[in-house]
N, C-alpha and C positions, 0 to 999 in steps of 0.2 A: 720328441721333446723339442720345443722351440728354443731359439737362441735367447730370447728375452727371459724366458723362464729359467734357463740355465744360468744366466748372469745373476738373476735374483737368488737362485739356489747357492751360487758361489759366494755371494755376499753374506749369506747366513752361515754357510759352511766355514768360510775363511774370513772372519771379520777384520783381520789385520792385514789382509792382502791389499796393496794399493789398487786404486780403480784402473790405472793404466794396465796393470797385469791381468785384471779381470777380463778386459777386452780380448787379450791374447788367449786366455784360458777358455773363453766361452766357445770358441770354435772346437777346441778339443772336447769340451764338455757336451757338445751337441751329440756326440756319439759316446755318451758317458759309459754305457754298459759294455761297450766293445773296447774301451781304452785298455791298453796293455799295462802290465805291472811296471815295466821299465819306464814308460812315458809318465805314469803317475808319480813315480819316484822322483823324476826330474822336476815335476811341478811342485811336489811337496817340499823338497829340500832347497828350492831356488831362493825363496824369500821368507820363509817362516818355519818355526819348529813346533808349533802347537796346532792341534786340530780341535775345533769347537763345533759341537752340534747343539742347536738351540730349539729347533722345532722338529722333534723326531717323528711325530705322527704325520705331520703335513708332507714331509718329503721322504719318509720311510728310509732315512739315511743309513740306518743300520744294515740294510740289505747290501749296501755298497762296500762294507768293510772288507769283503773278501778280495777286493782289488788292492788293498793297502797293506801289503805284507810288511813293509819296512817302517810303518808308522811307529813313532816312539812315544807320543803323548796324546791322550784323549781327554778332553774336558767336556763332560756332559752335564750342563747345568741349565736350569730354567726350562727343562723339557716337560713334556706331558705324556711320555710313553708309559704305559702301564706294565710293560714287560720288556726284557732284554732278550733279543733273539740269539740264543746260544750257538745256533748253527753257524752264524756269521762270526761270532766272537772266536770260535775255535780256530779260525783262519789266521788270527793275529798272533802268530807264534813269536814275534819279536817285541810285542807290546811290553813296555816297562812301567808305565804310569797310567792308572785308571782312576778317574774321579767321577762318581755318579751321585753326588750329594743332592739332597732335596728332590729326590725322585719318588714317585708313587709306585714303588716296585713290590710292596707287600711280601717282604721276606728276602733272605740272602740269595742273590742270583747264583745258582749252583754252577752254571756254565763258566763262571769266572775261574773256577778251579782248573780249567783247561789251559789257562794262560800261564804257561810254564816259565816264561821269562819275566813275569811281573815282579817288580821291585817295590812299587808304591801303590797302595790301594786305599781309597777313601770312599766310604759309604756312610755319609753322615745325614742325620735327620730323615731316615727312611722307614721308621717304625719297625726295625728288625728286632725280633724277640729271641732269636737263637743263632749261634754261629755253628756252621756245619763241622762235624768232628774231623772230616777229612780235609780241613783247611791246610793241614800239614803238607798237602801236595804242592803248595806254593813255596817251594823250597828256597827260592831266591828272594822271597819277600823280606824287605828291610824296614818299611814304614807302613803301619796299619792304623787307620783312623776310623773308628766306629762310634764316634761321639754322637750324642743326642739321638739315641735310639731307646729301646726298651729292654735292654739286656739284663739278665739276672744271673746267668751262669756262663762261665768261661770254660770251654772244653780243654781238658788236659793235653790233648794232642797238639795244641797250638805251639807248645814249647819246642816241638820238633823242628819248627822253622828257625834253625840255629842262627840265621843271619839277622833276625829281627832285632832292630836297635831302637825303634820308636814305636810306642804303643799308646794310643789315645782312646780311653774308654770313659771319658768324662760325660756327664749328663746322662747317666743310665740309671739302673735300679738295683745295683749290686748292694747286698747287705753283707755278704762275705765273698771272698774271692780267693781262688787257688792260683798262685803265681809260681809254683814250684817249677824249676827248670829253666826259667827265663834268664839265662846267664849272660846274654849279649845285650840286654836292654841298657840304653844310654839315656833315653827320655821316656818317662812314664807319667801319664796323666790319668788320675782317678777322681778328679774333682766332681762335685755335684752328684754324689751317690748317697747311699745310706749305710756306709761302713761304720760300725761301732768299735771295731778292733783294728789296730794298725796291722796290715798283712805282714807277718813276720818273714815271709819268703823274700820280701824286699831287701831285708838286711844282708842277704847273700848275693845281691847284685853288685859285684865289685866294680863294674864298669859304669854304674849309674851316675849321671851328672846332673840330671834335672828330674825332680820329683814334685808332683803337684797333687795334693790331697785336700785342697780347700773345699769347704762346704760339705763336710761329712759329720759324723757324730762320735769321732774318736776322742777318748778321754785319757788313754795311757799310751805313752811312747816307750817301746821296749828298750832295754839296755843295749841290745845289739845294734841299735841304730849307729853306734860309734864305729861299726865296721865299714860304713859307707865313706871310706877315705877319699873317694874320687868325687863325692857330691859337691856341686857348685851352686845349685839353686834349689831351695826348699820352700814350699808353700804349704803351710798347715793352718791357714786362717779359717775362721768360722768352724771351729770344732769345740770340744769341751775339755781341753787339756788344762790340767791344774798344776802340773809340775813337769820339769824336764830331768831326765836321768843324768848323773854325773858324766856318763859316757858321751853325752851330747857334745861335750867339749872337744871330742876327738875329730869333729867335722872341720878340720883346719883349712880345707879348701873352699869353704863356703864364700860366695861373693854376694849372694842374694838370700835373705831370710825374712819371711813374713809369718808372724804368729798372731796377727791381730784377731780380735773377737774370740778370745779364749778365756780361761779363768786363772791365768798365772798371777801369783802374788809376789814372787821374788825371782830374780834371774841374775846369774853370775856369768860374765863373759870370759871365756877361755882365750886361747891364743888364736882368735879369729882375725888374723892379720891381713886377710884378703877380702874381708867382708866390706862391701860398698853400700849395700842397701839393707836397712833394718826397720821392720814395721812391727811394733809391739802395742799398737793402739787398741783401745777398748778391751783391756784386761782389768785386773784388780791389783796391779803392781803397787807396792808400798816402798820398794827399794830396787835399785839396779846397782850392780857391783862390778868393779874392774872395767869400767867403760873405756879406760885409757888403753886397753889392749886392742881396741878397734882402730888401728892406726891408718887404715885405708878407707874409713867410712866417709861416704859422701851424702848420705840421706838417712835421717833417723826420725821416726814418728812414735812419740810416746803419749799422744793425746788420749783423753778419757781414761785416766788411771787414778791412783790415789797417792801419788808421789808428794811427799811433804818436804824432802830435803835432798839436795844434790851436792851439798857443800863438800863432802868427802871425796867426790869424784874429780879427777884431774882431766879437764877437757883440752888442756894445752897440747896433747898429743894428736888430737884429731885435726890435723892441719889441712886435710882435704875436704872437711865437712862444708857443705853448701846449703843444706836444708835441715831445719830442726823445728819440730812441732811439739810443743809442750802444753797446748791448750787443755782446759778442763782438768786441772790437777789441783793440788793444795799447796803449791809452792809459795813460801813467804819471802824467799830471797834466792837470787841466782849466784852460783859460785863465781868468785873473782877470776878463776882460771878460764871461764867461758869467754872472757874478753880477749883471749889469745886466738880466737877463731877468726883469723884474718881473711879466710876465703868464704865465710858464711854470707849467703845471699838472701836467705829468707828465714826469719825467726818469728814464730807464733807462740805467744805466751798468754793468749786470750783466756779470761776467766780463771785466774789463780788468786792468790792473796798477797801479791807483791806490794810492798810499801815503798820500794825504791828500786832503781836500776843500778847496776854496777857503776862505780865512779869512773872506771877506765873503759867505758863502753865504746869509746872512739877506736878501740882495737878491732871493732867490726868494720874494718876499712873497706870491705866489698859489699856491705849490706845494702840491699835494694828494697826489702819489704820488712817492716816491723809492725807487729800487731800486739799491743798490750791493753786491749779493751777489757773492761770489767775486772779491774784490779783495785788497789787502794793507794795509788800513786798520788802524791801531793805536789810534786814538782818534776820537771824534766831537767836532767843534768845538762849543763851547757856543753859538755864534751860530746853529747849525742849529736849536736849540731855541726860537728866537724866531719861527720860521715857524708861526704859530698856525693856518694853514689846512691843515697837514699831516694827512692821514688815514691814509696807509699808509707805513710806514718799514721797509724790508727791509735788514738789515745782516748776514745770515748769511754764513758762509764767509770771514771776515776774521781779524784777529789782535787784536781789541778786548779790552781787559782790564777797563775800567770804563766805566760810563755816567755822563754828567755829571748833577749834581743839578738842573741847569736843565731836565731832561727834563719836569719838572712843568709847564712852559710850553706843552707840546704838548696843549692842552686839547681838541682835536678828534681826537686820534689814536684810531683804531679797530683798526689792525693793527700789531703790532710783532713782527718775526721777527729773532732774533739768535742762531740756533743755529750750532754749529760755530765758536765763538770761545773766548776764555779768561776770560770773565767769572766772577769768584768771589763776587760779591755783587750782589744786586738792591737798588738804592737805594730807600729808603722813599718818595722823591718820586714814583716811578713809580706807586705805589698811589693817587695822587690823580687819575689819568687814568681817570675813571669811564666814559668812552665806549669804552674798550677792549673789543673783541669777541674778538680772537685774540691770544694771547700765547705765543710759542714761544721757550723757552730751552734747547731740546734741545742736547746735546753741548757743555756748557761745564764749568766747574769749581766749580759751586755746592755749598756745604756746608750752607747754611742758607736757609730760605725763610720769610719773615715771615707772621704771621697776618693782616697787613693786606691780604692777597690778597682777603679777604672784602669789602673796600671796592669791588672791581671788579664791581659788581652786574650789569653787562651782558655779562660774560664768558661765552662759550659754547664756547671751545676753549682748553685750557691744556696745554702740553707742557713737562715738565721732565725728560724721559727723558735717559739717558746723562750723568748728573752724579754728584756724590759726596754726595748728600743722605742724611743719616742721620736727620734730623728734617724733618717736614713737618706742616703744620697738620692736626690730626685731625678738625677740624670745618669743613666748607665749606658749611654749610647756608644761608648767606646768598647763595650763588651759585645762585640759582634758575633761571637760564637756561643753566647749564653743561650741555653735551651730550656733551663728550668731554674726558677727563682721562687723560694718559699719564704714568705715573710709573715706567716700566720702567727697568731697569739703574741702580738706585740702592741705597742701604743702608736704605731705608725698611722698617720692620717692621710697620707698621699701615696698613691701607687707610682713608682718611679717610671720615667720615660726610657724605653728601650727601642732601638731602631732595628729590631730583627724579629724573627718568628719565635718568640720565647713564651713558654707556658709559665704563667705566674699563679702561685697559690697565695690567696689572701683571705682575710676575714670578710664574712658577709656584711658586716656592719660598716666596712670601710667604704667611703665615697669613691666613686670611680672617676678618675681623670686620666685617660689613657688613649693612645692612638688606636685606630680601627684595625691596624695591621697585626695586633697581638692576640694570642690565645689567652683567655682568662678562665681560671677555674677557682670557684669559691670553696673554701675548706675551713675547718675549725681545728685541724690538727696537722702535725708535721707529716709531709707527704714524700719526703726524699729519704 
């Protein structure tokens, strides 16, 4: 074996080893097969703790495992080996972690069962259709990942591995599953299977903290789910659940709960005082009750439901809430208590039936993103403009006629979209917002546009299409960052002068008087 080949072998075998160390190791590797166990141990533990094999066929590296008795971790990925040589694996008596994901191994490698010290085993995406019954021989196994295979049956003997705390069987083909005896499980993943019934054995796992059953066909949650007093994270999204049992309120240690894409119509919140994340989007909810119990909540998603009224809910207790999504509901008004959400950063109320925003909306003193597109607003409360943290304001698709002069207070505003309204004049105060990057006044009733637009030196997208503009500033040379200007469907007769590489959308009928350094696109409709 030549020195150069050995160095190349080492680079593949130990990708984290510094080049300077490879030079020293190459001499040792020249007599690779005669290297003693003691010398290899010194090399292995000097600079790294992981062993990676990438090209198994080319270097036949598995033959060398018998020299690596003290090895703790093996990562076998991106290999092309069609078999694992069990005779070599038997020698790894101290091996604790084995990862052979994405291998074309055609079945469970039986010789793995000789690795008596194994604590973590991952065989993911290997087309395994069956788990051997004598897997119980891996008595020290704590974490088992068999996700993305073709499993349909789980052998009962698996529960004899009494130390097993993490089990991932997601992305398989289980229609039913027997989990009797798994008393030590802390994390259980059964997502992306074909389960129609909630496995009742789960309700006896008193150590369970994380349960993931998303993307199945479960329609009923058993009453005994209330036994899972230690449960902290629960994912039941993308099922067919129509209601939750009263005992569900006993899950008082939940911090993460996602039930999106089900068929829930009502939900009452118990004493979920530790809950931080709640996703109930894409259900059929017409009411939510006792939301004030969620005193630790940071994130709530209620989009795509049928909520008409939240007036009776006291949001004032949700002092940690940062994100709220209420888009695509039927809300006509927001409760006044929602204005107490002083830590709220993002509020999405897109596509509801709001006629007004709460008068004391300046209570959203930390708000950065507000989306009220597609509602029935006729005005913007002046107190909204006192939220100096606001960076994005989306007002399109309403019936707004004017913007308040106090809009100049939004000193950090970067995005303002107000297309599809009835605005006939842009207040001069708006042109003091020098951080604006995107300004969209498409489809309004503007007849005049001020030259003060040149003050918005950070602007890079401007859309004033579908208005009644007959006059428009003919010199925008101060807007050096402008990359897109849409002036289609107006009465503008002259294309403005811009001193940069800006793409301009204009009507075909418009006479061209423009510098050669600009990109020009002809259009008949709004393009931004």
